[in-house]
C-alpha positions, 0 to 999 in steps of 0.5 A, spaced: 159 476 847 160 474 854 153 471 857 152 472 864 147 468 868 144 471 875 141 466 878 137 464 884 134 471 885 127 473 886 125 478 881 121 484 880 121 485 872 118 492 872 111 490 869 108 491 876 106 483 876 108 479 882 115 477 884 118 470 882 123 466 883 128 465 877 134 467 873 136 472 868 141 471 862 145 477 859 149 477 853 153 483 851 148 489 854 142 486 853 137 481 857 136 475 852 133 469 857 128 470 863 127 463 866 122 462 872 124 457 877 125 451 876 127 453 869 135 455 868 139 459 864 146 458 867 147 452 862 149 457 857 153 462 861 160 464 861 159 467 868 154 466 874 152 471 879 149 467 884 144 472 888 143 468 894 135 469 894 136 476 893 131 481 890 133 483 882 130 489 879 131 493 873 135 499 874 131 506 877 130 512 873 131 519 877 126 524 873 128 530 876 135 531 877 140 536 878 147 533 879 149 540 880 146 542 886 151 541 891 148 539 898 149 545 901 143 550 905 141 556 899 140 556 893 146 562 893 151 557 894 149 552 888 152 558 883 157 561 887 161 554 886 167 556 881 165 552 874 172 548 875 170 545 882 162 544 880 164 539 874 168 535 879 162 535 884 157 533 878 162 527 877 162 525 884 155 525 884 153 521 878 158 516 881 154 516 887 147 516 883 149 509 880 152 506 886 145 507 889 141 503 883 139 510 879 142 507 872 138 512 868 136 520 869 133 526 867 137 533 867 132 538 870 137 544 869 144 545 870 147 551 875 151 553 869 150 553 862 154 547 860 155 543 866 150 537 864 152 537 857 159 535 859 157 530 864 153 527 860 158 527 854 163 525 859 159 519 861 157 517 854 164 517 852 166 512 859 171 518 862 167 517 868 161 513 871 154 515 872 147 514 870 144 514 862 143 521 862 139 526 858 142 534 859 137 539 861 139 546 860 140 552 865 133 554 868 130 559 863 127 564 868 124 571 867 127 578 871 125 577 878 123 569 878 126 563 880 132 563 878 134 570 878 139 572 884 141 578 881 143 584 885 143 591 883 150 593 883 152 586 878 150 584 872 144 580 872 147 574 870 153 574 875 149 570 881 143 567 878 143 560 877 138 561 872 139 563 865 135 570 865 130 573 859 125 578 858 121 577 852 120 572 846 126 574 843 131 573 848 127 566 850 128 565 842 136 567 843 137 562 850 133 557 846 138 557 841 144 557 845 143 551 849 141 547 842 148 549 840 151 547 847 147 540 845 142 539 851 137 534 850 131 538 852 130 546 855 127 548 862 123 553 864 121 556 870 113 557 869 112 558 877 115 561 883 118 557 890 117 559 896 124 558 898 126 563 893 121 568 896 117 568 890 110 565 891 108 558 888 102 560 885 105 565 882 105 565 874 110 570 871 112 567 864 107 570 859 104 565 853 107 569 848 114 567 851 112 560 852 109 559 845 116 562 843 120 557 847 116 551 845 116 553 838 124 553 838 125 547 841 121 543 837 124 546 831 131 543 834 127 536 835 127 538 843 123 536 848 121 541 854 121 540 862 117 546 866 118 548 873 110 549 874 107 549 881 102 553 880 095 551 877 096 555 871 103 554 869 100 546 869 095 548 864 100 552 861 105 545 860 099 542 857 097 548 852 104 548 849 105 541 849 111 541 855 112 534 856 115 534 863 112 538 868 116 538 874 112 539 881 104 540 879 102 541 886 096 546 886 093 543 879 086 544 880 080 540 877 081 544 870 089 542 870 087 535 872 082 534 867 087 537 861 092 532 864 088 526 863 086 528 857 093 527 854 096 523 859 100 519 854 104 526 853 106 528 860 110 526 865 109 529 872 115 528 877 113 532 883 118 532 887 115 530 893 121 529 898 123 537 897 116 539 900 116 533 906 124 534 908 123 542 907 117 541 912 120 537 917 126 535 917 130 542 916 130 545 922 138 544 923 139 549 917 134 554 920 127 552 917 123 549 922 116 546 921 113 553 924 118 556 919 116 552 913 109 552 915 110 560 914 113 560 908 107 556 905 110 549 905 105 546 909 100 548 905 103 545 898 104 539 901 097 538 903 095 541 896 100 536 893 098 530 897 091 531 894 092 533 887 098 528 886 093 522 889 088 524 884 093 524 878 095 517 880 088 514 880 087 518 873 093 514 870 097 520 869 104 518 869 107 520 876 115 518 877 120 519 882 125 524 883 126 532 885 130 537 888 135 532 892 142 535 893 140 540 898 143 539 905 136 536 908 136 531 902 142 530 900 144 526 893 143 518 894 137 518 898 133 520 892 129 513 894 126 516 900 121 519 894 118 511 894 116 511 901 113 518 900 109 516 894 106 510 898 104 515 904 102 521 901 100 519 894 097 513 896 101 508 891 102 501 893 110 499 894 109 496 887 106 501 884 112 506 886 117 501 883 113 501 877 113 509 877 121 509 878 123 503 873 117 501 868 115 509 867 122 511 868 124 508 861 118 511 858 121 519 860 127 516 858 124 515 850 126 508 851 120 504 854 122 498 849 128 497 851 129 500 859 125 499 865 123 492 865 127 485 866 125 482 859 129 479 853 131 484 848 131 489 853 138 493 856 141 490 862 141 495 866 139 491 873 139 492 881 140 487 886 137 488 893 139 485 900 132 485 902 125 486 899 123 493 897 116 491 897 117 490 905 121 496 906 122 501 901 127 505 905 132 499 904 133 502 897 136 509 901 142 504 904 148 503 900 150 497 904 143 494 901 144 495 894 149 488 893 149 489 885 148 494 880 150 492 872 149 498 867 148 496 859 151 488 861 156 491 866 157 490 873 158 496 876 158 495 883 158 488 887 158 488 895 161 481 897 161 482 905 155 486 908 157 494 910 156 495 917 149 498 918 152 505 920 154 506 913 148 507 910 145 514 907 138 512 911 133 517 912 126 516 916 121 513 911 115 511 914 112 518 917 107 522 915 106 528 921 102 532 917 097 528 914 095 523 919 091 518 915 093 512 918 096 509 912 098 502 912 103 500 906 100 495 901 104 489 900 102 485 894 102 478 896 
C-alpha cells in the first residue's frame, strides 16, 4: 500500500490537547504514525504533501444532517421536489459537505422514504462522493404533528415530508418498513416546531407509540433519533433509550439530571444554528427578528442557550449540526455552529472542534477509529489555511479548506488560494440576543 506523508503542519489531533507542529504518515486508508517536530515520517513515504505550515485536523462529523432539505424558504418546498430531481440534489449536497471538511454525517431524516438509503449506498459504492453516512428514515410523526403537511382533499401522505402514523400498530408497521429499506436508524418527532405552527413545547406522541418504536428498532438492531424540543420529549428520550436527541431546547432540571445520569448513552445535536439564523438572519424571507420573536424563536434561543450551557458543564455530549438546508442557512455553511457553540453555549474554540471531531467519531459508533489523528485511525483529515482556534469562521470558507482526505484518498486539494469573494462566509461572532460580552477562549 502506498504511503503518504503530510509534512510541515500544525496538528490538532482531536483529543483536546494543544496543537503541535509535526507530520502524519498514512498507509492505505489508515494513519500509521504521528511525529512531533523535529521527528520525521517523510523518509518512509512514497508521496509527500507539504502542508506549508497549515492547520491539520480530523475530518468533522455533522450530527444532524438533512441532505434532502433543498435550500428553500419553506417546509412545503421540500416535499414538492420530485423524487428523481431530489436524489440528484442529495448527491450534489453530499459533495458540498465533503468539500467543506465534513467527512462523516448522521442522517437526521429524509424527505422521502428511501432518499437517505439510496444516497448512503451510492456513496459506499463509489458512485458519488460524500461523507461517511448513516442513513435515517423519514420523520415518523403523528396526525397533526411536525411533518404532517396534509390537506383535507388529498391523501394524508401526499404533501408530507414525514411518515404519518396513529397508534402503536401503525408505528410498528412504519419501523418494519424502514428497516426493510435498510436505514441505519429511525427518526421520530416527539415535539412541535414553531415554523410549522406547532408549539415547540408540545409533546404529541404517546408513551405507547414511543415504546413500540424503540422496541421494534431494537429488534432490528437499529438506533433511534428524535426531534425533541420540549422538556417532556427529552425525558421521553431518556426513558425509552433514544440515543440521539435533536434540539433539547427546553430541557428542565429534571431532564438535565436524567441526561447526566445516562450521558454515556445519549448525544445532543441541538441545531442551534437554526435558532440563531431564524431569529436574526431570515428577514429576506419574511421572518424578521420581530416575526421570529412572535413565533417563539427568541424565547427558545434563550432557553436553549441556558440548557445547553448546563449540559456542556455537566459533561453531556453536545455536537454540531442541525437543519442546514434552508434559504437563510444553506448547506455548506454548517461550521457556523462551531462559533455559535462558543457564543451561546460557552465552549472554547478547542471544545467546539472536539465536539465536531472526537465526539463525531463516537456518534458514528466508530470512536476507536474516527475523529482523531492517532496511529491506527482512519485517515479522514482536513487541512485548513489558517488557524480555526483563532477564527472559527474560516471553516465556512471554501477557499480556506485547502485539503480534504477521506479514507486515505485526497478528495480535494487547492493549489492556489481562491478569491475571498468565493467564500460561503456568514457572520460568526455576533450574539445580538444575549449580550454577554463573551470573549473567544483561545488556547495557549
